[in-house]
N, C-alpha and C positions, 0 to 999 in steps of 0.2 A: 711370257705366256704364249705369244704367237709362235715362237720357235718350237716350244714343246708341242703345241697343237699341230703344227705342220709336220713334225716328225712322227707324231703318234697317229695321224689320221690315215693309216694304211688300210685301204679298203680290201678286206679279205672276204667280202661277200661275193665269192667267186663261184660260178656254176661249175659243175663237175668237169665239163669239157674244157672250160677255161683253166681249171686247176691242172688237168692233164697236160695241156699245152705248156703251161708255165714250168711244170716239173721237167718235162722233156727238154725244154730249152735250157734249163739250168744244168741238167745232166750232160747235154751236148757240149755246153760251154766248159764244164768241168773236164770232160774227156779231152777236149781240144787243148785246154791250158796245161794239162798234164804233159803233153808233148811239146809245149812251148810253141804252138802253132798260132799264127794269126788267122783271121777269118779268110784272108786271101790265100794263105797256105792251104786251108781246108777246101776252099773253092777249087783250087788248082788240082788237088788230089782226087776230088770227087766229081768234078765237072759240073757242079752246081754253082749258081751265081752267088756272089758275095752278098748281094742285097737279100736274096732269098734265105741264105743261112742266117743273116742278121735278124730277119723277121722270126725265124724259128727260135733263135736263142732268146729273143725278147718276148716269147710266148704269144706271138701274133698268129703263127701258122703251125700246123702239125703235118709233118711230111707223110706221104703215102708209103705203103709197105716197101716198095722197091727202092725208094729213096733212103729209107731207114737202113736197108741192107747195104746200100752204097756207103753210107756214113759209118756203119759198124765195121765194115771191111777196111775202110781207109784208116779208121782210128784203132784198129786191131782190138776191138772189144766185142762182146756178144750182143746180139739183137736185144736180149732181155736187159742187158746193162743200160740200154737207152730207154726202152719202153716201160720198164717197171716204175711204178709210182712210189716205190719205197726209196727213201733218201738215205744216203750213207751218213756217217757220223758228222762229217764236215758240213753237210747241208741241212742237218736236222734243225738248227736254229731258224732257218728260213721257213720250214714247215710250221714251226711254232707261231711265227708271225702270220703266215698265210691262214692258219686255222684259228687265229685269235677271235674269241667271241666279243671281247670288250671293244675292239676298234672296227668291227665289221660294218657299222652303220653309215659311216661318213663318206660321202662321195668325193673322191679326190679332185674331180674336175671343177668343183667350186673354187679351188685354189690354183687351178691351172697346172696341177701336178699329173704327170703321166705315170700311171700305175706300173707300166713295164719298165720305165726308167728307174723307178724306185726299187723294183725287184732286182734290176741290174746292179744298182748300188749295193744292195744287201748281199748279192751273190758274190761280189768281188771280195768281200771280207765278212762272211756270214757270222763268224763267232764274235768279232769285234763290234760290228754294227748291232747285232742282237743284244750283246752285253750292254751296249750303250742305251738301247731302248729299254731293256730291263731295269737299268739303273734309274732312268727317268720315271718308270712306273713306280719303283720303290720310293723315289723322292715324292711323287704325287700322293702315294698312300700315306707316307709319313706326315704330309701336310694336309691330310684328310681331304684329298681331291678325289672324291668318289666319282662314279659314272655320271651322275647328274651334273655336278660342278664341272666335270671335264667337258661334257657336251656343251654346256653353256659357255665355257671358256672358248671352245672352238667356234661357237656361234658368234661370240664377240669378236674373235679374230677375223671371221669372215666379214663382219660389218666394217671393221677397221681397214681391211684390205681394200674395200671399195668406198672408203670415205663415208660410209653409212649413207650412200646416195644411190638409189636404184631407179633410173629414169624410166624404165619400162613399167614399173608400178605407178610412178607419177602419171604417166600417160594414160594408163588404164583407168585411174581414178578420175582424171579430167574428162576422158571420153565418156565414162558412165554418167558423170554429172551433166555433161552437155546433152546426152541422149535423153535424160530425164528432167531437163530444164531446172537443175538445182544450182543454187548459189552456194559456193563453198565458204561458209562463214558460221559464226557462233549462233546465228538465228535459225539454223537448220533444225527443224522440229523433230522430236522423236516420233511423232505420229506419222510423219512423211516416211521416215526410215522403216517403221513398222509396216506401213502399207507396201513399200517397195519389196520387202522381204516376203510378204504374203502374196502379192500379185505376181511378182516376177519369178520367185523361187519356191513358191508353195509352202511357205512357213506357217506354222501355228504358234502364236506367242501368248504366253500367260504370265501374269505376275504371281509370285508364290511366296507364302509366308514360311520361311525356314526357321523361325525363331523357336519353334517347338523342339527342335533337335539341336543341341549345343554344337554337334559336329558339323552341322550344315549352316550354322548361323552366319559364318563369314564367307560362305560360298556366294559369289555374285551372280553366276548364271550356270545353267546346265542345258546342254543341247542333246536331244535324244534323236539320233539320225533315222532310226527306224520309222519314226512318226513325223520327222521334220518339225519337231516340237522344241521350242526355245522357252525355257523357264527362267524368269528374271526375278531375283530377290526383290521383294517389294520395298526393302530398305535402301535400294540404290538411289543415289541422288541423280539429278539431271545429267551431269557430265559423265558419270559412270555408265548410265544407261545408254546415252548417245554413243559413247565409244564402243560399247559392246555391240550395238546394232550396226554401226559402221564397219566393225570388224567382221561381223557375220556376212555383210554384203561383200567384203573383201574375199572371204573364203569362197564365195560363189562366183564372183566376177573373175577371179584369178584361177578358179577351178582347182583349189588346193585340197589334196587328199593324199595321205592321211592327215588328220587334224585332231587337236585336243577337243574334248567335249565339255570341259569345265573351265571356268574362270573364277579364281586363279588356278594355278597349276596344282594338280594333285599327283599326277604321274605322267609318264610319256612312254610310248612304245618304241620309238626310233628317233634318230637324229632328224630324219626327214620331217617328222611331226613338229619338232622344234623349229626347223627352218620354215615350214609352212605357217606356223603360228606367228613367226616374225614378219613374214610377207603380209599376212592379213592385218597385223597391227600397223605395219608401215602404211598400208593402203588406208586404214582408218585415219592415220595422221594426215595423209594427203587430202583425204575427203573432208576433214574438219577444219583444216587450216590451209588456205590457198597459198601455193608456193609463190605465185606472181606477186600477190599483195604483201606477203611476208617479206619478200626481198625488198620491195619498195619502202615499206614502213621501217624495216630494220636499218636500211641504208640511211634513211632520214634521221633515225635515232643516233646512228654512229656519227653523223655530221654535227651533232650538238656540241657546243664548246664546253659545257659543264655537265658533270654527272649529277643527275637528280633522280633519286630513287622513285619518286612519284611518277616521273615520266616513263620509267621502265615498267612500273606497275600498270600505267595506262596503256602501254604497248601490249602487255599480256592481256589485259581486260578487253582490248579491242578485238582480239582473236578468240579468246576462250576464258572460261572461268576456272580452268585447270592449269595451274602453273607447270605441273609435270609435263602435260601434253605440249605446252609451248616451248619449254626448255629443250625437250627432246626433238621437237620439230626443227628447232634452230640448228641442231647438229646435222640435219639433212641438207641444209642449204649454205651454211657459212663457208664450207670448204669448196663445194662444187660451184656455187654461184657468186660468192663474194670474195673468193680468193684468200680466205683466212685458213691456212693449212694446219697450224699446230694448235689444237685445243683439246679440252677434256670435258666430260660431263659426268657428274657424280650425283647419286641420290643417297642421302644419309637417313637413317631411321633411329629414333631414340624413344624408348618406352617411358611413360610418365613416371613410373615407379623405379626407374633405374638410371644410373649415370652412364651406362654402357652405350657407346655409339657404334653403329655398324654401317658399312657401305653396302647398300642393297643393290645398286646398279652402278656400272661405270662403263665409260667408253673413252678411248684415247685415239685421236686421229693424227695421222702422219707417223707418230712413234709414241713409245711409252712416255707419258708426261710425268712430271715430278710427283704430284699427289696421286697415290694409287692405293688400292686395298692390299691387305696382307693377310696371310692365314696363320699368323703366329701370335694372335691375341695381344698385340701391342697396342699402345694408347695413341690414337690419332691426335695430332696437334690441336690444342684448344684455341690456337690463334687463328685457325682457318675461319673465314667469315661464316661459312655454312654451319660450322660447329658452334660458334658464338651465338648465332641466331637461335639455334635450338634451345640454348640455355636461357634466352631472354624472352621467349614467347609467353604471351599472356593468353588467357582463355579465349577461344574463337578468333585468334589473331592470325593475320598473315603479315610477315615481316620481310621486307626486301632491302638489301644493302649491297655495297661493293667495296673492294679494297684492292690495292696492289700488293700481292703476296710475293715477297722476295725470299726465295729458298737459298739461304745463306750457304749451305753445304754444297748445293749444286751450282750456285752462281747464276740462277735464272729468275726471272720475274714474270708473273702472270697478272693480267686483269681478271679478277674473279667476281662474278655477279651471282648473288644467291637470293633465293626466296624460300622462306620456311613457313610451314603451316602447322597449326595445333590440331591434332587428331583429324586429318583430312578424310580418313576412311573408317572412323569409328572403331578402330581396333586397339585403342589404348596407346597408340604411338604417334609421335610427331615426326614430320618429314621435312627434309631440307634439300632443295635442288640447287645445284650450282654449275655454272659454265665458266671455264677458265680459258683464257686466250693468251698464248705466249707472246710476250712483248719483245718485239725486235723492230728494226727500222721499217719493215714493211707494214706490220700491224699498227704501229704508232701513227703512221700516215692515214691508215684507214679508220682508226678510232680517234676522232677529233678530240674527245673528252679524256683521252688517256693521261694527259698532263694536267687534268683539272685539279684545282686547289681543294676541291671537295673530296678527292680520293686520297686516303691515307695509305702510305707504304708501310707494311708490317713485315718484320722478319718472322718467317715461319719455318717449321720443319715438317717432316712426314709423320714420324712417330716420336714420342718422348724418348724411347729407348735408343734412337739413332740420331738424336738432335744435339748439336753442339752449342745452342744458345745458352749463354750464362745468365744465371739469376732470373729464369723465366717465372713469372708470377702465376702461371696457370699450369705448370708442369705437373703431370700426374704420376710420373715414375722416373727414376734416375736413368741417365743415359748408359745403361749397362752394355748394350751392343757396341756403342761408340767407345766406351772405356776398354772393352776387351780388344777392339781393333787397335786402340792406342797402345795398350800393353804389349801386344804382339809386335807392333812397329818399334817400340822402344827396345824390346828384346833383340830384334833383328839388328838395330843400330849398335847395341852393346856387343853382339856377336861379331859384327863387322869390325868394331874397334879392337877387339881381342885379336882377330885375324891379322889386322894390319900391324899390330904391335909384335906379332910373332913371325911374320913373314919377312 
């Protein structure tokens, strides 16, 4: 997904002057290449410096009138051949990308990508590169990767690129807390946060009964910027309300705009809005769970010789009453502060009246880990601890457990810790959060309980359709994808056997 995101995030939100510079540079490069000239050749024939010509071709500069005449005379083309913004057939695919509405929102600099370099790559083989981009678009459409899912996939790629750790936001949260004599722990009262929003940022805050309107019943909050009015659903529990208030402080401290005005998501206007929402949520996590104390307590937990689920639950409860907040906050510090590089975070959801299990949120740090979501409606492995927990939940129960998951087909093992909750958000669905850490020589040394006798090693797959485990007692579907792959492999072997007998 990261590769697709990085290819697709071509920022075509170009001002008219930028567009003219880019087109001129492309046409100049095209005319030069028609004569098989290097940049140095053109520099010699025009008397213009090679570096200046390079900046023109990369769309950074637009030459003055007299310089354009020099270039057209040297290249034996007309003035209009260079200055016209109309592209010929060979460069038309570039124009399609430049003018694309779908990908115009995403700033390339988030990923350290130089827009002009990307333009240069496309201009070297416009038809082939654009055909490749169009093929990826078609694949994404076939897999129902619409604009919303695409943007969230890019957002996830951005988090993974930075190990989901943003020190500048951490520092802003600590600074604000120190300035206001706040202790960053679970005892932070909502009244204090409300007063901060009112006194420092001019907010008006009201509890609101949304139950009269079925369409609003699940809306947690609504911000009306014209009046600086924050409406909070009166059905919110303490944790939900605290997080929303901390997030609102984040929007203001970090000066984030544009921003979404509803929680949860209803719609978004731009990728920047998604990015700002993430930063505000990250700030809230920093604000509610102290990084320093989290590192200390988690390190102590990793030093324990035996896995005890009640000890992990105690660790969660020390920081928060929300397992989701705790699990996600761990992903901020494990890689950056504790040196655990390969891990994943998944949030599963299952409605009470359905056996269907979906991955609601996922994050993979360092590289794509073995368990991941798919868009093909396949059945996730029921041997995953997070999935098993969902099926064993009792009313009003929170269930925590762990296992060593060995992915037979990939040959890798993960320590997976999971906490599941029965209807945590009163929406008729159960949730299960899990953290998986790749087991290798380095992590086994850091996780003292990784060899604990209380941890069972279970062979697992990703989906039933791609799993080779024989006689699986919880299989939900036959291994159709695996069987097809095996059939194709057998056919190739048979063909090679015939070839050898005839040659």
